C-alpha positions in Angstrom: -7.8 10.5 0.5 -5.0 13.1 0.1 -7.7 15.7 -0.8 -9.5 14.9 2.5 -6.3 15.0 4.5 -5.0 18.2 3.1 -8.2 20.1 2.3 -10.3 18.7 5.1 -13.2 18.3 2.7 -15.0 15.1 1.6 -15.6 14.1 -2.0 -17.2 10.8 -2.7 -15.6 8.1 -4.9 -18.7 8.3 -7.1 -18.1 12.0 -7.7 -14.5 11.4 -8.5 -15.3 8.7 -10.9 -18.1 10.8 -12.6 -15.7 13.7 -13.2 -12.9 11.5 -14.5 -15.3 9.6 -16.7 -16.7 12.9 -18.1 -13.2 13.9 -19.1 -12.4 10.5 -20.7 -9.7 9.9 -18.1 -10.8 6.3 -17.3 -10.2 3.5 -19.7 -11.2 -0.1 -19.5 -8.4 -2.7 -19.0 -7.5 -4.7 -22.1 -7.3 -7.9 -20.1 -9.4 -9.9 -17.6 -8.2 -10.3 -14.1 -8.4 -13.9 -12.9 -8.5 -14.4 -9.1 -7.3 -17.7 -7.7 -9.4 -17.2 -4.5 -11.3 -14.5 -2.7 -8.7 -14.4 0.2 -5.5 -16.0 1.3 -6.2 -18.9 3.6 -4.0 -17.6 6.5 -5.0 -13.9 7.0 -2.8 -11.9 9.3 -4.4 -9.7 12.0 -1.5 -7.5 13.2 1.8 -6.1 12.1 4.9 -8.3 12.4 2.9 -11.4 12.5 4.2 -12.6 9.1 6.8 -11.2 6.7 7.0 -11.9 3.1 10.4 -11.9 1.3 11.5 -12.3 -2.3 14.0 -11.1 -4.9 13.5 -9.2 -8.1 16.0 -8.1 -10.6 17.1 -4.9 -12.4 19.5 -4.4 -15.3 22.3 -1.8 -14.9 23.6 -0.7 -18.3 27.3 -1.6 -18.5 27.2 -3.4 -15.2 24.8 -6.3 -15.4 22.1 -7.6 -13.2 21.3 -6.4 -9.6 18.9 -8.1 -7.3 16.6 -6.4 -4.8 15.9 -8.3 -1.6 12.8 -7.1 0.3 11.2 -7.9 3.6 7.5 -6.9 3.5 5.0 -6.9 6.3 2.0 -9.1 5.2 -0.6 -7.3 7.3 0.2 -3.7 6.4 2.2 -4.1 3.1 4.9 -1.9 4.8 8.4 -2.3 3.4 10.4 -3.0 6.5 13.8 -3.4 4.9 15.4 -3.9 1.5 18.9 -4.4 0.1 20.3 -4.1 -3.4 22.5 -7.1 -4.0 24.8 -8.5 -6.7 23.8 -12.1 -5.9 20.7 -14.0 -4.6 22.4 -16.0 -1.9 21.1 -17.0 1.6 23.6 -14.5 3.0 21.8 -11.7 1.2 18.5 -12.9 2.7 19.9 -13.0 6.2 21.4 -9.5 5.8 18.0 -8.1 4.8 16.3 -9.9 7.7 18.9 -8.4 10.1 17.9 -5.0 8.8 14.2 -5.8 9.2 14.6 -7.1 12.7 16.5 -4.0 13.7 14.1 -1.6 12.0 11.0 -3.3 13.5 12.5 -3.6 17.0 11.9 -7.3 16.9 15.6 -8.0 17.5 15.5 -6.8 21.1 11.9 -6.7 22.0 10.6 -9.4 24.4 7.9 -10.9 22.1 6.1 -14.2 22.5 5.9 -14.9 18.8 8.5 -13.8 16.3 7.4 -12.9 12.7 6.9 -15.9 10.5 8.7 -15.7 7.2 6.9 -16.5 3.9 9.0 -17.1 0.8 9.1 -19.2 -2.3 11.3 -22.2 -2.9 14.3 -20.5 -4.6 17.7 -21.9 -3.6 18.5 -19.0 -1.3 15.3 -19.7 0.7 15.8 -23.5 1.1 19.4 -23.2 2.0 20.6 -24.7 5.3 22.3 -21.4 6.1 18.9 -19.6 6.2 17.3 -22.4 8.2 20.1 -22.2 10.8 19.6 -18.4 11.0 15.9 -18.6 11.4 16.2 -21.3 14.2 18.6 -19.0 16.0 16.2 -16.1 15.7 13.2 -18.3 16.7 11.4 -17.5 13.5 9.2 -20.0 11.7 9.5 -20.4 7.9 6.6 -21.0 5.6 7.2 -21.6 1.9 4.6 -21.4 -0.9 3.7 -24.3 -3.0 6.1 -24.9 -5.9 5.1 -23.1 -9.2 2.4 -21.1 -7.3 3.5 -17.4 -7.2 0.0 -16.2 -6.0 1.0 -17.4 -2.5 3.4 -14.5 -2.4 0.9 -12.3 -4.2 1.4 -9.2 -2.1 5.1 -8.9 -2.5 4.8 -9.8 -6.2 2.4 -6.9 -6.5 4.9 -4.7 -4.8 7.5 -5.7 -7.4 5.1 -4.8 -10.2 4.3 -1.4 -8.6 8.0 -0.7 -8.1 9.0 -1.6 -11.6 6.1 0.3 -13.2 7.9 3.4 -11.8 11.6 2.6 -11.9 11.7 1.0 -15.3 10.6 4.3 -16.9 14.3 5.2 -16.7 17.7 3.7 -17.6 20.3 3.2 -14.9 24.1 3.2 -15.5 25.3 3.0 -11.9 24.0 0.9 -9.0 24.0 4.0 -6.8 21.5 5.7 -9.2 19.1 2.7 -9.0 19.6 2.5 -5.2 18.7 6.2 -4.8 15.5 5.7 -6.9 14.5 2.7 -4.9 15.0 4.5 -1.6 12.8 7.4 -2.8 10.1 5.2 -4.1 10.0 3.0 -0.9 9.5 6.2 1.1 6.7 7.3 -1.2 5.1 3.8 -1.1 5.3 3.5 2.7 4.2 7.0 3.7 2.2 8.6 0.8 0.7 6.0 -1.5 -2.8 5.0 -0.4 -3.9 1.4 -0.9 -7.5 0.4 -1.6 -6.8 -3.0 0.0 -6.0 -1.1 3.3 -9.2 1.0 3.2 -7.2 3.8 1.5 -4.6 4.0 4.2 -0.8 4.1 3.6 1.2 1.1 4.7 2.8 3.2 7.4 -0.6 4.1 8.8 -1.5 0.4 9.1 1.9 -0.7 10.4 2.2 1.9 13.1 -1.4 1.5 14.3 -2.8 4.8 13.1 -5.7 3.2 11.1 -8.4 3.7 13.7 -7.6 7.4 14.4 -7.4 8.2 10.7 -10.6 6.4 9.8 -12.5 8.3 12.6 -11.1 11.6 11.4 -12.2 10.9 7.9 -15.6 9.9 9.0 -15.9 13.2 11.0 -14.8 15.2 8.0 -17.4 13.4 5.8 -20.1 14.1 8.4 -19.2 17.8 8.6 -19.0 18.1 4.9 -22.4 16.5 4.3 -23.9 18.6 7.1 -22.5 21.7 5.5 -24.1 20.8 2.2 -27.4 20.0 3.9 -27.4 23.4 5.5 -26.6 25.1 2.2 -29.4 23.2 0.6 -31.9 24.3 3.3 -30.7 27.9 3.0 -31.2 27.8 -0.8 -34.6 26.1 -0.5 -35.7 28.7 2.1 -34.4 31.5 -0.2 -36.2 30.1 -3.2 -39.4 29.6 -1.2 -39.2 33.2 0.0 -38.7 34.5 -3.5 -41.6 32.4 -4.7 -43.9 33.8 -2.0 -42.8 37.3 -2.8 -43.5 36.8 -6.5 -46.9 35.4 -5.8 -47.8 38.3 -3.5 -46.8 40.8 -6.2 -48.8 38.9 -8.7 -51.9 38.9 -6.5 -51.7 42.6 -6.0 -51.4 43.2 -9.7 -54.4 41.1 -10.3 
């Protein structure tokens, strides 16, 4: 998708796969992926309809554990807000939600339905402090079934993607880790294409650019295919002309 965007030239997925396969750059996974279901039972249809939130942890050498609190848009997979914390208290959750409400504009916009919040059943998410906060913000709270992490599968997948990159390095100061998280969130939101989003970035989906980008890609694909059809016709005509010329010379010699 980046090639299409930057070079304005279409290359099919089959061609990319064939080239990578020919150079032995594609390997089969050493495990089987087991899916609980084909789709989540409550699919979202627009940004800010439902937010997922969760904590994950990182080890700072010489400091101890730090905890990342994230608010994640379910529809677009866009990271709306995040906070690196020393604890996993309800106060850390509400601080992150305050940041998300401000960043999304939902804190002052006159909306009919506030985002629903989807979380697990950790102590910080079942705390009365969080319940009071959500009531004050007119936000509904949905919690996944106990011992069933696939309910928050999207944000769990975000944690895996994040750690696959960040855990390649060691961190000795919280500021170093925070800097790397900030850089990766920017990359994830604005540059990393998602197959589940029809190869759009989360920012494209969150800010309503999907239709325009898809139409532009389709136009580039049509123009590229038409170009190659034209080149094929020219080559066929040239070959046909050369064949006729050769036959004419042969007839004269005979």
